[in-house]
N, C-alpha and C positions, 0 to 999 in steps of 0.2 A: 520813185524807186520801186521796183518790183518787190512784192512781199511774198514770203513763203511761211506756211504753217508746218512745222516739223512735229510729227506725232510719233512718239516712241516711249515705252515705259522704262527704258534703260537710260538713266540720266547721263551716263558716259557717252552713249551714242548721240543723245541730243547735244551734248557738249561738242562732240566732234563735228556734227552738222553745223552747229552755230559757229564754231571757230572757223570752219572752212568757208562758210557762206556769208557771214555778217559784213564783210567788206564790200560785197556786191549786191546784197539784198537786205531788205528789212525782214527779220526773223521773229516769228512767234513760236512758242513751244507749248506742247501739251503732252501729258503722260497717260491720259485715259481717253476713251472714246467720248465720254460725256464732256470732259474738258475741251476736247477737240471741237465738238459741235458748238459749244458755247463761245469759244474763241473765234471759230470760223464765222459764226453769225454776227458777232460784234465787230470784227476786224475786216472781214471779207478779203482775205488774201488772194493773190493772183494764182498761187500754186499751193499744193499740199504734198508733202512727203509723208506717206502713211505706212507704218509698220503693220504687219499682218496680225501679230499677237499682242493684244492689249489686256490689262488685268480685268477690265469690265466689259469688253466687247471684242468682236472680230473686226479687224481693220478693214476687211473687204466690205462688211456691212456698213461701217461708219463712212467709208468712201462713197457707197451708194447714196447714203443720206445727204452727204455733202453735195454730190452731183445732182440730186433731185432738187436741192435748194438753189444751187448755182451751177448749171450745166456747162458753163464755159470755163470752169476752174481747171487748171492744168493739174492732172493727177500723176504723181510719181510714186510707184510702189517701193517698199523697202522690206526686204526679207532675208532670212538666213536659209530659206527653203526654196529650192529651185522649182518645186512643183506648184508654187503659188503664182508664178508668172502669168499663166493662162488666165487665171481669175482677174488679175489686175488689167491685163490687156483686153479682156472681154468688156470691162467697164469703160475702156477708152484711155487707159493710162498711156502716157507718152513714153515711159520707160520704167524699168524695174531695177533698182539698185540692190545688188547682193552684198550681204555682210559676210566677211569683212570687206572693206573697200579702201582704196587709196584716196587721199585728199585730192591729188591731181586729177584722177579719173572722175571723182565725184564732181568737181568743179566743171570739168569739160562736159560731162554728160548732162548735168543740170542746165548749164547754159544752152546746150543744143535742144533740150526739151522745151525750154521757155522761149527761146528766140527763133 
């Protein structure tokens, strides 16, 4: 089963991602950049959904570190700010999810990015 690391400091957003995706994917969760890197290196998920703003780090910078470690990881950006799209796409993100989002749209877009 494809695995996804969801990185967001908002526990309600992580809950939404988990609730929407857990039937189709193995989900890991992190609330900080440091936790994300630790979980990524130990679990090696296939994809990462990364928020831009984390309490201890910039999500773009954490994404760079993840891609340096495993360049074939599918990166999906997550943001409430439309001006962050370019930064994610420059890193090679397959898509950027804008908050708020609908569960149906999330499922469809994540599936298209992964497969």
